[in-house]
C-alpha positions as CSV (number, residue, x, y, z in Angstrom):
1,M,0.0,0.0,0.0
2,R,2.8,2.5,0.9
3,K,4.5,1.9,-2.5
4,H,1.3,2.7,-4.4
5,I,0.7,5.8,-2.3
6,T,4.2,7.0,-3.1
7,F,3.8,6.2,-6.8
8,L,0.4,8.0,-7.1
9,S,1.9,11.0,-5.3
10,A,4.6,11.1,-7.9
11,L,2.1,10.9,-10.7
12,A,0.2,13.9,-9.3
13,L,3.4,16.0,-9.3
14,S,4.7,14.8,-12.6
15,A,2.4,16.8,-14.8
16,A,4.0,20.1,-13.8
17,V,7.6,18.8,-14.1
18,G,9.5,18.8,-17.4
19,L,11.5,15.8,-18.7
20,P,15.2,15.8,-17.8
21,A,17.6,16.9,-20.4
22,F,19.8,14.2,-22.0
23,S,23.2,14.7,-23.4
24,A,23.6,15.0,-27.2
25,D,24.5,11.3,-27.3
26,T,21.8,8.8,-28.0
27,P,20.6,7.5,-24.6
28,T,21.3,3.8,-23.7
29,A,20.3,1.6,-20.8
30,D,23.4,2.9,-19.0
31,T,22.5,6.5,-19.4
32,V,22.4,8.2,-16.0
33,V,19.2,10.1,-15.3
34,A,19.7,10.9,-11.6
35,R,22.2,10.5,-8.8
36,V,21.2,10.2,-5.1
37,N,24.2,10.9,-2.9
38,G,26.4,9.6,-5.7
39,E,24.3,6.5,-6.4
40,E,23.4,6.4,-10.1
41,I,19.9,5.7,-11.5
42,T,19.9,4.8,-15.2
43,V,17.5,4.5,-18.0
44,G,17.8,0.7,-17.6
45,H,16.6,1.0,-14.0
46,M,13.6,2.9,-15.2
47,I,12.8,0.5,-18.0
48,I,12.6,-2.4,-15.6
49,A,10.6,-0.4,-13.1
50,R,8.0,0.4,-15.7
51,A,7.8,-3.2,-16.9
52,T,6.9,-4.3,-13.3
53,L,4.1,-1.7,-12.9
54,P,0.5,-2.9,-12.7
55,Q,-1.2,-2.8,-16.1
56,Q,-3.4,0.2,-15.3
57,Y,-0.3,2.4,-14.7
58,Q,1.4,1.2,-17.9
59,Q,-1.5,2.7,-19.9
60,M,-0.7,6.2,-18.7
61,P,1.0,8.8,-20.9
62,A,4.8,8.3,-21.3
63,N,5.7,11.8,-20.0
64,V,3.6,11.2,-16.8
65,L,5.2,7.7,-16.3
66,F,8.7,8.9,-16.9
67,N,8.7,11.5,-14.1
68,A,6.7,9.4,-11.7
69,I,9.0,6.4,-12.1
70,L,12.1,8.6,-11.8
71,D,10.7,10.2,-8.6
72,Q,9.9,6.9,-7.2
73,L,13.4,5.5,-7.8
74,I,14.9,8.6,-6.3
75,Q,12.7,8.2,-3.2
76,Q,13.5,4.5,-2.9
77,S,17.2,5.2,-3.2
78,A,17.1,7.8,-0.4
79,L,15.1,5.4,1.8
80,V,17.6,2.5,1.2
81,Q,20.6,4.7,1.9
82,S,19.0,5.7,5.2
83,R,19.4,2.2,6.5
84,K,22.2,0.8,4.4
85,D,23.9,-0.8,7.4
86,D,20.6,-2.0,8.9
87,I,19.0,-4.3,6.3
88,P,16.6,-6.9,7.9
89,Q,17.5,-10.5,7.4
90,Q,14.1,-11.2,5.7
91,V,14.9,-8.5,3.2
92,E,18.3,-9.9,2.4
93,I,16.8,-13.4,2.0
94,A,14.0,-12.1,-0.2
95,L,16.6,-10.4,-2.4
96,E,18.6,-13.6,-2.7
97,N,15.4,-15.5,-3.6
98,E,14.4,-12.8,-6.2
99,R,17.9,-12.9,-7.7
100,R,17.8,-16.7,-8.0
101,S,14.3,-16.6,-9.5
102,L,15.1,-13.9,-12.1
103,L,18.4,-15.6,-13.2
104,A,16.6,-19.0,-13.4
105,A,13.8,-17.5,-15.5
106,D,16.4,-15.9,-17.8
107,A,18.2,-19.3,-18.1
108,I,14.9,-20.9,-19.1
109,E,14.3,-18.2,-21.7
110,T,17.7,-18.8,-23.2
111,I,17.0,-22.6,-23.4
112,M,13.7,-21.9,-25.1
113,Q,15.2,-19.5,-27.6
114,G,17.5,-22.3,-28.8
115,V,14.6,-24.5,-29.8
116,G,12.1,-24.4,-32.6
117,T,13.7,-24.1,-35.9
118,P,11.5,-24.7,-38.9
119,D,13.0,-28.2,-39.4
120,E,12.4,-29.0,-35.7
121,I,8.8,-27.9,-35.9
122,R,8.2,-29.8,-39.2
123,A,9.7,-33.0,-37.6
124,A,7.5,-32.6,-34.5
125,Y,4.5,-32.1,-36.8
126,D,5.3,-35.3,-38.8
127,A,5.9,-37.3,-35.7
128,K,2.6,-36.2,-34.0
129,Y,0.3,-36.6,-37.0
130,A,2.1,-39.4,-38.9
131,D,-0.1,-42.2,-37.5
132,G,-3.0,-42.0,-40.0
133,F,-3.0,-38.2,-39.5
134,G,-5.2,-38.3,-36.4
135,Q,-7.5,-40.6,-34.5
136,T,-10.4,-42.5,-35.9
137,E,-13.9,-41.0,-35.9
138,Y,-17.1,-42.9,-35.9
139,N,-20.6,-42.3,-37.2
140,A,-23.1,-44.5,-35.4
141,S,-26.8,-44.9,-34.6
142,H,-28.3,-46.7,-31.6
143,I,-31.5,-47.9,-30.1
144,L,-31.7,-47.5,-26.3
145,V,-34.0,-49.6,-24.1
146,E,-34.2,-50.5,-20.4
147,T,-33.8,-54.3,-20.5
148,K,-31.7,-56.9,-22.1
149,E,-34.8,-58.8,-23.2
150,E,-36.1,-55.8,-25.1
151,A,-32.6,-55.3,-26.7
152,N,-32.5,-58.9,-27.8
153,A,-35.9,-58.7,-29.3
154,I,-35.0,-55.6,-31.3
155,K,-31.7,-57.2,-32.5
156,A,-33.7,-60.2,-33.7
157,K,-36.1,-58.0,-35.7
158,L,-33.2,-56.2,-37.2
159,D,-31.6,-59.4,-38.2
160,E,-34.8,-60.4,-39.9
161,G,-34.6,-57.2,-42.0
162,A,-36.3,-54.5,-40.0
163,E,-35.1,-51.0,-40.9
164,F,-32.8,-49.6,-38.2
165,A,-33.9,-45.9,-38.3
166,E,-37.6,-46.7,-38.2
167,T,-37.1,-49.2,-35.4
168,A,-35.2,-46.5,-33.4
169,K,-38.1,-44.1,-33.9
170,L,-40.6,-46.6,-32.6
171,K,-38.5,-48.3,-29.8
172,S,-35.6,-46.1,-28.6
173,T,-36.0,-44.3,-25.3
174,G,-32.9,-42.1,-25.9
175,P,-33.1,-38.5,-27.1
176,S,-31.8,-39.5,-30.5
177,G,-34.8,-41.9,-31.1
178,P,-36.9,-39.3,-33.1
179,E,-33.8,-38.9,-35.4
180,G,-33.6,-42.6,-36.1
181,G,-31.0,-43.1,-33.4
182,Q,-28.4,-41.0,-35.3
183,L,-25.5,-39.9,-33.0
184,G,-23.4,-38.2,-35.7
185,W,-19.6,-38.3,-35.7
186,F,-17.6,-38.8,-32.5
187,S,-14.1,-39.9,-31.6
188,D,-12.5,-41.9,-28.8
189,G,-13.3,-40.6,-25.3
190,M,-16.6,-39.0,-26.3
191,M,-18.8,-42.0,-25.4
192,V,-18.9,-44.2,-22.3
193,P,-16.2,-46.9,-22.4
194,E,-18.6,-49.9,-23.1
195,F,-20.2,-48.1,-26.0
196,Q,-16.9,-47.0,-27.4
197,D,-15.4,-50.4,-27.2
198,A,-18.3,-51.9,-29.1
199,V,-18.1,-49.4,-31.8
200,S,-14.3,-49.7,-32.2
201,A,-14.7,-53.4,-32.9
202,M,-17.4,-53.0,-35.6
203,E,-17.3,-52.7,-39.3
204,P,-19.4,-50.1,-41.2
205,G,-22.9,-51.5,-41.7
206,Q,-22.6,-53.9,-38.8
207,V,-25.2,-54.1,-36.0
208,S,-24.0,-55.0,-32.5
209,D,-25.4,-57.5,-30.0
210,P,-27.0,-55.7,-27.0
211,V,-24.4,-53.6,-25.1
212,Q,-25.0,-52.5,-21.5
213,T,-24.0,-49.1,-20.2
214,Q,-25.0,-46.9,-17.3
215,F,-27.9,-45.6,-19.5
216,G,-29.4,-49.0,-20.3
217,W,-29.1,-51.5,-23.2
218,H,-28.0,-50.4,-26.6
219,V,-28.3,-52.0,-30.0
220,I,-25.7,-50.1,-32.1
221,M,-25.2,-49.8,-35.9
222,L,-21.9,-48.4,-37.2
223,N,-22.7,-46.2,-40.2
224,D,-19.2,-45.3,-41.1
225,S,-15.7,-44.5,-39.8
226,R,-12.9,-42.3,-41.0
227,K,-9.5,-41.0,-40.0
228,K,-9.7,-37.6,-38.5
229,S,-7.9,-35.1,-40.8
230,A,-4.7,-33.6,-39.5
231,P,-4.6,-29.9,-39.0
232,E,-2.5,-27.8,-41.3
233,L,1.0,-27.1,-40.0
234,D,0.4,-23.4,-39.7
235,E,-2.7,-24.1,-37.4
236,V,-0.6,-25.9,-34.9
237,R,2.8,-24.3,-35.3
238,D,2.6,-22.3,-32.0
239,E,1.3,-25.4,-30.1
240,L,4.2,-27.5,-31.5
241,L,6.7,-24.8,-30.6
242,A,5.4,-24.6,-27.1
243,E,5.6,-28.4,-26.7
244,L,9.2,-28.5,-28.1
245,R,10.3,-25.7,-25.7
246,Q,8.6,-27.3,-22.7
247,K,10.2,-30.6,-23.4
248,E,13.6,-29.1,-23.9
249,V,13.3,-27.1,-20.6
250,E,12.2,-30.1,-18.7
251,T,15.1,-32.2,-20.2
252,R,17.7,-29.5,-19.4
253,I,16.5,-28.9,-15.9
254,E,16.5,-32.7,-15.2
255,D,20.0,-33.0,-16.7
256,L,21.5,-30.0,-14.8
257,T,20.0,-31.1,-11.5
258,R,21.3,-34.6,-12.0
259,K,24.8,-33.4,-12.7
260,A,24.8,-30.9,-9.9
261,T,26.3,-31.8,-6.5
262,V,23.2,-31.5,-4.3
263,E,23.5,-32.0,-0.6
264,R,20.6,-32.3,1.8
265,P,22.0,-32.6,5.3
266,T,19.9,-34.2,8.0
267,V,18.9,-31.6,10.5
268,E,17.7,-32.8,13.8
269,G,14.3,-31.4,14.8
270,L,13.6,-29.9,11.4
271,E,9.8,-30.2,10.7
272,P,7.8,-28.9,7.7
273,E,5.9,-26.5,10.0
274,I,9.0,-24.4,10.5
275,L,8.3,-22.6,7.3
276,Q,5.4,-20.8,9.1
277,N,7.7,-19.5,11.9
278,F,8.6,-15.9,10.9
279,D,9.9,-15.4,14.5
280,L,13.2,-17.1,13.3
281,L,13.9,-14.1,11.1
282,E,15.6,-11.1,12.5
283,N,13.6,-7.9,12.4
């Protein structure tokens, strides 16, 4: 809360303050924009400070943000200098954790940038969609009844030549009955397992023996099957790139951790609940 109050105060003052004058040279990240008791604040410091602002602040005019951010960094520097020799342990630890986190994130970014050439993406595409270019899809109809006896009777009528769609309209208790039992196209995982297993074992035009599921007893006819078309490479390029990068990051982290000398000394009396004990940290 204090940080936001300070920042908003700086915003209020900034409209009346002109931008600082730069030298004739083109500014860089190392260009000094202020000094606080000799401690330099640079354009780079300001760039990073702006990037970490809440989104609503980043939408403000550039001239307002510039002065507000610079004022905030100056104030922070003065505050830090006021207690340079009295930094709380929890702050020191937080800084160490933040440094570790930022450097680790940068290492991950470096790993990801080294992956994803056009040839690598093409190879990943071919490997993912080479098996028939996708899973099998099925088009089936069914007649749903409550008992096995009813299902057996319906199967016998169908075997004698009864028309499937008309029988479904007359006998099926399922919502697809009025449509002749037509279920349309579906793929693996879209139907309950017993139904899916029966359909997967059938040939187009075949009618199944009664199949029991949680919904009742089904007599199924497989109308057709087809291999699901593979998407175009451009449609899945970003997805494949993300998968390649994720796999590479996981592999590198596992490899680096395995090769590192990691020691976990046994500490007597160390319990997980210790992580909640802020009293261990110096004020």
